[in-house]
C-alpha positions in Angstrom: -33.2 -57.3 -14.5 -30.1 -55.3 -13.8 -26.4 -56.2 -13.0 -24.6 -55.5 -9.8 -20.9 -55.6 -9.2 -19.3 -55.1 -6.2 -15.7 -55.8 -5.4 -13.8 -55.4 -1.7 -10.3 -54.1 -2.2 -7.8 -56.6 -2.9 -5.6 -57.4 0.4 -2.2 -56.7 0.8 -0.2 -60.2 1.5 2.2 -59.0 3.9 -0.7 -59.5 6.9 -3.2 -62.0 7.6 -7.3 -61.6 7.9 -8.2 -59.2 11.0 -11.5 -57.7 11.7 -10.9 -54.3 9.4 -10.6 -56.7 6.3 -13.6 -58.7 7.5 -15.6 -55.6 7.7 -14.9 -54.5 4.0 -15.6 -58.1 2.8 -18.9 -58.6 5.0 -20.6 -55.0 3.8 -19.8 -56.5 0.1 -21.2 -59.8 0.8 -24.2 -58.5 2.3 -24.3 -55.9 -0.5 -24.3 -58.7 -3.5 -26.7 -60.5 -1.1 -29.8 -57.9 -1.2 -29.2 -57.2 -4.6 -29.8 -60.9 -5.6 -33.1 -60.3 -3.5 -33.8 -58.0 -5.8 -33.9 -60.0 -8.6 -30.4 -58.2 -9.7 -27.4 -60.4 -11.2 -24.9 -59.9 -8.8 -21.6 -60.6 -8.5 -18.7 -60.1 -6.1 -14.9 -59.7 -6.2 -12.6 -60.4 -3.5 -8.8 -61.0 -3.6 -5.2 -60.7 -2.9 -2.5 -57.7 -3.7 1.1 -59.6 -3.9 3.7 -57.8 -5.5 5.6 -54.5 -4.3 8.6 -53.7 -2.7 7.1 -54.5 0.3 6.1 -58.4 0.1 9.9 -58.1 -1.6 11.3 -57.2 2.1 9.1 -59.5 3.8 9.9 -62.8 2.2 13.5 -61.6 2.5 13.1 -61.4 5.9 11.6 -64.5 6.2 13.8 -66.8 4.4 11.5 -67.7 1.7 10.6 -66.3 -2.0 8.1 -63.5 -2.3 5.8 -65.9 -4.8 6.1 -68.4 -1.7 5.0 -65.9 0.8 2.3 -64.4 -1.6 0.9 -68.2 -2.0 0.6 -68.7 1.6 -0.7 -65.5 2.8 -3.4 -65.5 -0.3 -4.5 -68.9 0.9 -5.2 -67.3 4.6 -7.7 -64.7 3.1 -9.6 -67.4 0.7 -9.7 -69.6 3.4 -11.2 -67.0 6.0 -14.2 -65.7 3.9 -16.5 -68.9 4.1 -15.7 -69.0 7.7 -17.7 -65.6 8.0 -21.0 -66.6 5.3 -19.0 -64.8 2.5 -19.8 -65.8 -0.7 -17.7 -64.0 -3.2 -18.2 -65.3 -6.9 -14.4 -64.6 -7.7 -10.8 -64.2 -5.9 -8.1 -62.8 -8.1 -4.9 -62.7 -7.4 -2.4 -60.2 -8.9 -0.1 -63.2 -9.3 -2.5 -65.0 -11.4 -1.7 -65.1 -15.5 -4.9 -64.0 -16.0 -4.2 -60.5 -14.6 -0.8 -60.0 -15.1 -2.0 -60.7 -19.1 -4.7 -57.4 -18.7 -2.4 -55.8 -17.3 0.5 -55.5 -19.5 -2.3 -55.0 -22.4 -3.6 -52.2 -20.2 -0.1 -50.3 -20.1 0.4 -51.2 -23.7 -2.6 -49.5 -24.5 -2.4 -46.1 -23.0 1.9 -46.1 -24.1 0.4 -46.0 -27.7 -1.8 -42.7 -26.5 0.9 -41.2 -25.8 0.3 -41.1 -21.7 3.7 -42.6 -20.4 6.9 -41.4 -20.8 10.6 -42.6 -19.6 12.1 -39.9 -16.7 14.3 -40.0 -13.3 12.0 -39.6 -10.5 13.2 -38.9 -6.8 11.2 -38.5 -3.7 9.9 -39.5 -0.3 8.8 -43.4 -0.2 6.8 -45.1 2.3 7.3 -48.6 1.9 4.0 -49.1 3.8 1.8 -47.1 1.4 3.9 -48.3 -1.6 4.2 -44.8 -2.7 5.6 -41.6 -3.2 4.9 -38.7 -1.0 5.4 -34.9 -1.4 6.5 -33.4 1.6 3.4 -31.8 2.8 2.1 -34.6 2.9 4.5 -35.8 5.6 4.4 -35.6 9.7 7.5 -34.2 11.6 10.5 -36.3 11.2 9.9 -37.4 8.2 6.9 -40.1 9.1 4.1 -41.4 7.2 0.8 -40.0 8.4 -0.8 -43.5 7.3 1.8 -45.5 9.4 3.9 -43.5 11.2 6.8 -44.7 10.1 10.1 -43.0 8.8 9.8 -43.0 4.9 13.1 -43.3 2.4 14.2 -41.7 0.3 14.5 -43.0 -3.7 15.7 -42.2 -6.6 15.4 -43.9 -9.9 14.8 -44.6 -13.5 11.0 -44.6 -14.0 7.8 -44.2 -16.4 5.8 -41.2 -16.2 1.9 -41.5 -16.3 0.4 -37.8 -17.6 -1.7 -37.4 -14.7 -1.6 -33.8 -14.7 -3.1 -34.2 -17.9 -6.5 -35.3 -16.6 -6.6 -32.8 -13.5 -9.3 -30.6 -15.3 -11.2 -33.8 -16.6 -11.4 -35.1 -13.3 -12.9 -32.4 -11.7 -15.2 -32.0 -14.2 -16.3 -35.8 -13.4 -16.4 -35.4 -10.2 -19.3 -31.8 -11.1 -21.7 -34.6 -13.3 -21.6 -37.2 -11.2 -21.9 -35.7 -7.7 -22.4 -39.9 -6.9 -19.2 -40.9 -8.3 -17.2 -40.7 -4.3 -19.1 -41.3 -1.2 -19.5 -40.3 1.5 -19.5 -36.6 0.7 -16.4 -36.1 3.5 -14.5 -38.1 1.3 -15.4 -36.7 -2.2 -14.8 -33.3 -0.5 -11.5 -34.2 0.6 -10.5 -35.9 -3.0 -11.9 -32.6 -5.0 -9.7 -30.6 -2.6 -6.7 -32.8 -3.0 -7.1 -32.5 -7.3 -7.4 -28.7 -7.1 -4.4 -28.2 -5.0 -2.7 -29.4 -8.4 -1.9 -32.9 -9.6 1.5 -34.1 -10.8 2.9 -36.6 -13.3 2.9 -40.1 -11.8 6.0 -42.3 -11.5 4.0 -45.7 -12.4 7.6 -48.2 -12.9 10.6 -49.3 -10.5 13.6 -50.3 -11.1 15.3 -50.8 -7.4 13.3 -53.9 -7.1 12.1 -56.6 -9.2 9.0 -58.1 -7.4 6.5 -56.7 -9.7 4.8 -57.6 -13.4 7.9 -56.0 -15.9 7.0 -53.2 -18.1 6.3 -54.6 -22.0 9.6 -53.9 -23.8 11.4 -53.0 -20.5 12.1 -55.5 -18.5 14.2 -52.9 -16.4 11.3 -51.9 -15.0 8.4 -53.5 -13.2 5.3 -51.7 -12.8 4.0 -49.5 -10.0 1.7 -51.5 -7.4 -0.7 -49.5 -7.8 -0.7 -49.5 -11.6 -1.1 -53.2 -10.8 -3.6 -54.0 -8.8 -6.6 -51.3 -9.6 -6.7 -53.3 -12.6 -7.9 -56.3 -11.0 -11.3 -54.9 -11.2 -11.7 -55.8 -14.7 -9.0 -58.5 -14.8 -11.7 -60.3 -13.2 -14.4 -60.0 -15.9 -11.9 -59.9 -18.5 -10.7 -63.4 -17.6 -13.5 -64.6 -15.3 -12.3 -67.8 -13.1 -13.3 -70.2 -15.5 -11.5 -68.1 -18.6 -15.0 -66.7 -19.2 -16.0 -62.8 -20.8 -17.6 -61.0 -17.9 -17.4 -57.7 -18.8 -21.0 -57.4 -19.0 -21.1 -56.6 -15.4 -19.1 -53.5 -16.3 -20.8 -50.1 -16.6 -21.9 -48.9 -20.3 -20.4 -52.3 -21.9 -23.4 -54.6 -20.2 -27.0 -53.5 -20.1 -27.8 -51.7 -17.0 -24.7 -52.4 -15.3 -23.4 -50.9 -12.2 -19.9 -51.2 -10.8 -18.9 -50.3 -6.6 -15.4 -50.1 -5.5 -15.7 -50.8 -1.4 -12.5 -49.1 0.0 -10.8 -48.1 3.0 -10.6 -44.5 2.9 -6.7 -44.3 3.4 -6.8 -45.5 0.1 -9.6 -43.6 -1.7 -7.1 -41.5 -3.8 -5.6 -44.7 -5.5 -9.0 -45.6 -6.7 -10.9 -42.2 -6.6 -7.9 -40.2 -8.6 -5.6 -42.8 -10.4 -8.2 -45.2 -11.2 -10.4 -43.2 -13.5 -7.5 -41.4 -14.7 -5.8 -44.9 -16.2 -9.1 -45.5 -17.5 -9.2 -42.7 -19.4 -5.9 -42.7 -20.8 -6.9 -46.2 -21.9 -9.9 -44.6 -24.3 -12.8 -45.7 -22.0 -15.3 -43.2 -21.9 -16.7 -41.2 -18.6 -19.9 -43.6 -18.6 -17.6 -47.2 -18.7 -16.1 -46.0 -15.1 -17.0 -47.8 -12.0 -20.3 -46.1 -10.7 -19.2 -45.3 -7.2 -16.4 -45.5 -5.3 -17.4 -45.7 -1.5 -14.7 -45.3 1.5 -15.4 -46.7 4.9 -13.8 -45.4 8.1 -11.3 -46.6 10.4 -11.9 -49.5 13.2 -10.9 -48.9 16.5 -11.3 -51.9 19.0 -12.5 -51.5 22.5 -11.9 -47.5 22.0 -8.3 -48.0 21.2 -6.7 -48.0 17.7 -5.6 -51.8 16.6 -2.0 -51.9 17.1 0.7 -55.0 16.7 2.4 -52.9 20.3 -0.5 -53.6 21.9 -1.6 -57.1 20.6 -5.4 -56.0 20.4 -6.0 -56.9 16.4 -9.0 -59.1 16.6 -9.0 -62.5 14.6 -12.8 -62.4 13.0 -12.1 -66.3 12.5 -12.2 -66.8 16.0 -14.8 -64.5 17.1 -17.2 -66.0 14.8 -15.8 -69.3 16.1 -17.3 -68.1 19.4 -20.1 -65.8 18.7 -21.0 -67.2 15.5 -20.2 -65.8 12.2 -24.4 -64.3 11.8 -24.0 -62.6 15.0 -20.7 -61.2 14.2 -22.1 -59.8 10.7 -25.1 -58.3 12.5 -22.8 -56.3 14.8 -20.8 -55.0 12.5 -23.1 -54.2 9.8 -25.7 -52.5 12.2 -23.1 -50.6 14.7 -21.0 -49.0 12.7 -22.3 -46.3 10.5 -20.9 -46.9 6.9 -18.4 -44.4 5.9 -17.5 -43.2 9.2 -15.0 -44.4 11.6 -16.0 -46.8 14.2 -15.4 -49.1 17.2 -15.6 -52.4 17.4 -16.6 -52.8 21.5 -17.3 -56.7 22.4 -18.7 -55.9 25.7 -21.6 -53.6 23.1 -21.5 -56.6 20.5 -23.5 -58.9 23.8 -25.7 -55.5 24.8 -26.7 -55.5 21.4 -26.9 -59.6 20.9 -29.4 -59.4 23.5 -31.3 -55.9 22.6 -31.9 -56.7 19.0 -31.2 -60.5 18.9 -32.2 -62.1 21.9 -35.0 -59.5 23.3 -36.7 -57.8 20.2 -36.3 -60.4 17.1 -36.1 -63.6 18.9 -38.6 -63.0 21.3 -41.0 -62.4 18.7 -40.5 -65.3 16.7 -40.6 -67.5 20.3 -43.7 -65.9 21.5 -45.5 -66.0 18.2 -44.8 -69.8 17.6 -45.8 -70.1 20.9 -48.6 -68.7 20.8 -49.5 -70.6 17.2 -48.7 -74.0 19.7 -51.4 -73.2 22.1 -54.0 -71.8 19.9 -54.0 -73.5 16.2 -52.0 -76.4 16.8 -48.8 -75.2 15.2 -50.4 -74.3 11.9 -51.7 -71.7 10.2 -55.6 -70.9 10.8 -58.0 -70.3 8.5 -59.4 -67.0 9.8 -58.5 -63.7 8.8 -60.5 -60.7 9.1 -58.4 -57.6 9.6 -59.7 -54.6 11.6 -58.0 -50.9 11.5 -54.9 -52.2 14.1 -54.1 -54.7 11.5 -54.2 -51.9 8.2 -52.5 -49.5 10.4 -49.7 -51.7 11.0 -49.0 -53.0 7.8 -49.5 -49.4 6.6 -46.2 -48.6 8.8 -44.2 -51.8 8.3 -44.1 -51.1 4.7 -43.0 -47.7 5.1 -39.9 -49.4 7.0 -39.2 -52.1 3.9 -39.4 -49.3 1.9 -36.9 -47.5 3.8 -34.5 -50.3 4.6 -34.6 -51.1 0.5 -33.6 -47.4 0.1 -30.9 -47.8 2.9 -29.7 -50.3 1.4 -29.8 -49.0 -2.5 -27.9 -46.2 -0.7 -25.1 -48.2 0.5 -26.1 -47.9 4.3 -26.2 -51.5 5.2 -26.5 -49.3 9.5 -29.9 -47.5 8.5 -31.1 -50.8 6.8 -31.0 -52.7 9.6 -32.0 -49.9 11.9 -35.7 -50.2 9.8 -35.7 -53.9 9.3 -35.5 -53.7 13.3 -38.2 -51.6 13.0 -40.3 -54.2 11.5 -39.6 -56.4 14.4 -40.3 -53.4 17.3 -43.7 -52.6 15.9 -44.7 -56.7 15.7 -43.5 -56.8 19.1 -45.5 -53.8 20.2 -48.8 -55.0 18.2 -48.7 -58.4 19.8 -49.3 -56.4 23.3 -51.9 -54.2 21.7 -54.4 -57.3 19.9 -53.5 -59.4 22.8 -54.7 -62.7 21.3 -54.7 -64.4 25.6 -57.4 -61.7 25.5 -59.2 -62.4 22.3 -59.3 -66.0 22.8 -61.7 -65.1 26.0 -64.6 -64.1 23.9 -67.8 -64.9 25.0 -68.4 -65.9 21.2 -66.5 -68.5 21.1 -65.7 -68.9 17.2 -65.6 -64.9 17.1 -62.6 -65.0 19.7 -60.7 -67.7 17.9 -61.1 -66.2 14.8 -59.6 -63.1 16.1 -56.8 -65.2 17.5 -56.3 -66.5 14.4 -56.1 -63.5 12.6 -53.7 -61.7 15.0 -51.5 -65.0 14.4 -51.4 -64.9 10.9 -50.7 -61.3 10.6 -47.5 -62.1 12.8 -46.1 -64.9 11.1 -46.5 -62.8 7.6 -44.2 -60.2 9.4 -42.2 -62.8 10.2 -42.2 -64.4 7.0 -41.3 -61.0 5.4 -38.2 -60.4 8.1 -36.9 -64.1 7.3 -35.9 -62.5 3.7 -35.0 -59.0 5.0 -32.4 -60.4 7.5 -30.7 -62.6 5.1 -28.4 -60.2 3.8 -26.9 -60.1 6.9 -28.0 -63.3 8.1 -28.3 -65.9 5.8 -27.7 -68.7 8.3 -30.2 -67.3 10.6 -32.4 -66.6 8.0 -32.4 -70.3 6.8 -32.8 -71.3 10.3 -36.0 -68.9 11.2 -37.8 -69.7 7.9 -37.0 -73.5 9.3 -39.0 -73.1 12.4 -41.9 -71.0 10.3 -42.2 -73.6 7.7 -40.9 -72.4 4.7 -38.0 -72.9 2.6 -34.2 -71.2 2.6 -34.0 -68.0 0.8 -33.6 -68.5 -2.8 -33.1 -65.7 -4.9 -34.0 -65.7 -8.8 -32.8 -63.4 -11.6 -35.5 -61.6 -12.3 -37.7 -62.2 -9.6 -37.7 -59.3 -6.6 -38.5 -61.2 -3.2 -39.2 -57.5 -2.1 -42.0 -57.2 -4.5 -44.4 -59.2 -2.3 -43.1 -59.7 1.4 -45.6 -59.4 3.8 -47.8 -62.6 1.5 -50.1 -64.5 4.2 -49.5 -67.7 4.3 -52.3 -70.6 3.3 -54.2 -72.2 5.8 -53.3 -75.7 7.2 -49.4 -75.2 6.8 -47.3 -76.1 9.9 -44.5 -75.4 11.6 -40.8 -77.0 13.0 -40.6 -75.4 16.2 -36.9 -75.3 17.2 -34.4 -74.2 19.9 -34.5 -70.4 20.5 -32.9 -68.9 17.6 -30.9 -66.1 20.0 -31.0 -67.5 23.4 -30.2 -64.2 25.7 -26.9 -64.0 27.2 -26.8 -63.9 30.9 -24.4 -62.0 33.1 -22.6 -65.2 34.0 -22.0 -66.4 30.4 -21.1 -62.8 29.5 -18.0 -62.4 31.6 -17.0 -65.6 30.5 -17.6 -64.6 27.0 -15.6 -61.6 27.3 -12.8 -62.8 29.2 -12.1 -65.3 26.2 -12.6 -62.8 23.9 -11.3 -59.3 24.6 -7.7 -59.4 23.4 -5.0 -59.3 26.5 -2.6 -56.1 25.5 0.7 -56.7 26.0 1.6 -55.7 29.9 5.3 -55.8 29.0 4.6 -52.3 26.9 2.6 -51.1 29.9 5.4 -51.9 32.3 8.2 -50.4 30.0 6.0 -47.1 29.5 5.7 -47.0 33.0 9.4 -47.2 33.8 10.5 -44.9 30.9 8.5 -41.9 32.7 9.6 -42.7 36.2 12.6 -40.5 37.3 16.0 -41.6 36.9 16.3 -42.3 40.4 15.7 -46.2 40.1 18.9 -47.2 41.7 20.7 -46.3 45.2 23.5 -44.7 42.8 21.4 -42.5 40.9 19.3 -41.7 44.2 22.3 -40.1 45.7 22.9 -38.1 42.9 19.9 -35.9 43.4 20.2 -32.8 44.8 18.0 -32.0 47.5 15.7 -29.6 45.1 16.0 -32.0 42.2 14.6 -35.0 43.9 11.0 -35.9 42.9 8.0 -34.7 45.6 6.3 -37.3 46.7 2.4 -36.7 45.9 0.2 -36.2 49.2 -1.7 -39.3 50.1 -5.3 -39.1 49.0 -8.3 -40.4 51.3 -9.3 -43.6 50.3 -12.7 -42.9 51.7 -13.1 -40.0 49.5 -15.5 -40.0 46.7 -12.8 -38.4 44.7 -10.7 -40.8 45.3 -12.7 -43.7 44.6 -13.8 -42.4 41.1 -11.4 -41.5 39.3 -10.2 -42.4 35.8 -7.6 -42.1 33.2 -7.6 -39.8 31.3 -7.7 -42.4 28.1 -11.1 -44.0 29.8 -12.6 -40.5 29.7 -11.5 -39.9 25.9 -13.0 -43.2 25.2 -16.5 -41.5 26.0 -18.2 -40.0 22.8 -19.9 -36.4 23.7 -21.8 -35.1 21.0 -23.9 -32.2 20.4 -27.0 -33.4 19.3 -30.8 -31.4 18.4 -33.7 -32.9 19.3 -35.6 -32.9 16.3 -38.7 -34.9 17.5 -39.9 -36.3 21.1 -43.3 -38.5 22.2 -43.9 -40.2 25.0 -43.5 -44.2 25.3 -46.9 -45.7 26.0 -47.5 -47.5 29.2 -43.9 -46.0 30.9 -44.5 -42.9 32.6 -40.9 -41.6 33.1 -40.0 -42.3 29.5 -40.1 -40.0 26.3 -38.5 -41.8 22.9 -36.6 -38.8 21.2 -35.0 -38.1 17.6 -31.8 -36.5 18.2 -29.1 -35.3 15.2 -25.8 -35.8 16.0 -24.8 -34.8 12.6 -25.2 -38.7 11.5 -27.4 -39.3 8.4 -30.3 -39.9 10.2 -31.2 -39.2 13.7 -30.7 -41.5 16.5 -33.4 -43.1 18.3 -33.0 -42.5 22.2 -35.3 -42.9 24.9 -34.6 -40.5 28.2 -36.7 -40.5 31.1 -37.5 -36.8 30.8 -41.3 -37.4 30.9 -42.0 -35.7 34.4 -40.1 -32.7 34.0 -40.4 -32.2 30.2 -43.0 -31.9 27.8 -42.0 -33.8 24.8 -43.0 -30.3 22.6 -40.7 -28.3 25.2 -37.3 -30.6 23.9 -38.0 -30.4 19.9 -35.1 -28.0 19.0 -33.0 -27.8 22.6 -29.3 -28.2 21.8 -28.5 -31.3 24.4 -25.3 -33.5 24.9 -25.2 -37.1 23.7 -23.2 -39.6 25.3 -22.8 -41.2 21.4 -20.9 -44.4 21.6 -23.2 -45.7 24.4 -24.3 -49.3 23.9 -27.7 -49.9 23.3 -30.3 -50.1 26.2 -33.5 -52.3 25.6 -36.0 -50.5 27.5 -39.3 -53.2 27.1 -41.7 -54.0 24.2 -39.4 -53.0 21.3 -37.5 -50.0 22.3 -34.0 -49.4 22.7 -32.0 -46.6 23.2 -28.5 -45.3 21.1 -27.3 -43.1 23.2 -28.2 -41.3 26.5 -28.8 -37.6 27.1 -27.5 -36.1 30.0 -28.8 -34.0 32.7 -29.1 -33.6 37.1 -31.4 -33.6 39.4 -34.7 -35.9 40.7 -36.7 -37.3 38.2 -39.5 -35.0 38.7 -37.3 -32.1 38.4 -34.1 -32.5 35.8 -32.1 -30.0 34.5 -31.0 -30.8 30.9 -27.4 -30.3 30.2 -27.6 -28.3 26.7 -25.2 -26.2 24.4 -26.2 -22.5 23.7 -25.5 -21.1 20.3 -25.7 -22.5 17.0 -23.3 -25.0 17.2 -23.5 -27.8 15.1 -24.9 -31.4 15.3 -22.2 -33.8 16.1 -20.0 -31.5 16.8 -17.8 -33.2 19.7 -17.0 -31.9 23.3 -13.3 -32.5 24.1 
């Protein structure tokens, strides 16, 4: 048994839960659930960060106290997560006594070791980040690069932490433990930052009062990040019921692993400041977090989330419309963890239909329907596998091992891809095994035995899938298992449910067939759903922007003041029947299309589809994309391997039937018998964007 401790960032109480915070928390919950399946003692922490200048100002603006504001906002986060099937083991608040007690002890320990000293500090300060910024970090106009708002010049007495002392120590840590920071882009970013030189860090404030007082120096409150980062340990040192849970921290517990899931905008605090604080407090290198994994930013329907556009998404409302499991699955599957991603409402429906409705849901429905027809909705006694079953089980066991490896690597998108490969293989197996034909065997006993073998095979695969989907879709897993006549997944410490996924069912076991788990969404339903879900952007903002771009001659007086040469020229009238006019799009619409260079690494024909090839295309992601393309009448599969093609990378998945789903599109022109493929010459790296 191993101990697995996984944490979300603690969310700042200047906002309410949104899709970005839900994404971090869903990923963290899914990781916890996966490790429970493997028999680990897994623990998840989330919570709220409640101190700092920003909170003091917001409370003042709202006419309330910082504590009351923190209480109200923290309660929203606590209430939101269960509605998304998130079951954290602990919810920490930085205003709780158990946390403040730990942070004060941490401060005193570091101070006693000589790594804190008093001084005066002056620099640019971003209230949104709650941190100082150097000149080279700022954008023109003294704007914070994260919040795009002007920073403030602050000068105050402070305590400094000797961060510069840990520059070489941290670089050596990163070299010895290359997986300490992930993904590699963030690791390279942090190494570059530290190599650029570390300055001693201001870790207290005297310009405001809403924070944890510095021991022995009540005029100072602690830097909000010194306070907040310590939550990962304070919640273990003083558990929710007062218990000591430090056995979940590396080295302090036997075979313990601690993983911080954070956004890429706060990676520096977690990968530089936090380990330096711990080292200064006397923790060894082996007693640091096992890994800090940063995910990217989310856009909504191709646009950055913005209060001005009012395009933020309430995850609880979204889950109430589509179901929490569907939302969880889409976020985990559609976004490559560690990279930026886009939440597209229409793509959610597309993926639901392709992956859930027509793949897994279809597999469950057709299997139980065949069982009802041929075995009376019970497991048949016959089991005589042929090479067809042997080959199938060999393939799906590889997919299951791939899924486990990807979960272990914190790549939920690829773990689910491998899981759904089993469902696709099972759907193809139904067509190849054809129980409806086998039952017509002239030897009725032999035909029935063959049908029972086929259905037992499918029931074994469905039982395995009902376990494998549990980290992503716990409610649907339980509903699926109920229809299969199985008890809900109940992980037990020390019992690895992945060890015997494909066990055969006992003859005579019965099923409880119910309504389809994933009814396909038709076009009318999709339209109505999207009308309810897609945020309405602020039309007045668009109107104001258009007005600002209009020449000043909006009034008769202004028009009269314009000379003939200054008057705006009228654009030539376009022919409304022209194809060019009919197809005009805005620049932003084109910018939403993600075109990338891809290298074809494999190609093979799709059985029973004379036009289609199944390609694996490297577009710079950690594993190649599966793309179904109608190229077979022009190209032999081997002719395409190694070609640099142009891929539409953010196209919604398309289901071609038979378990074949395409996750992208290649660009080509001409009739299907004489296609010209859009390609790129030269040694352009896979994943390079076209612009």
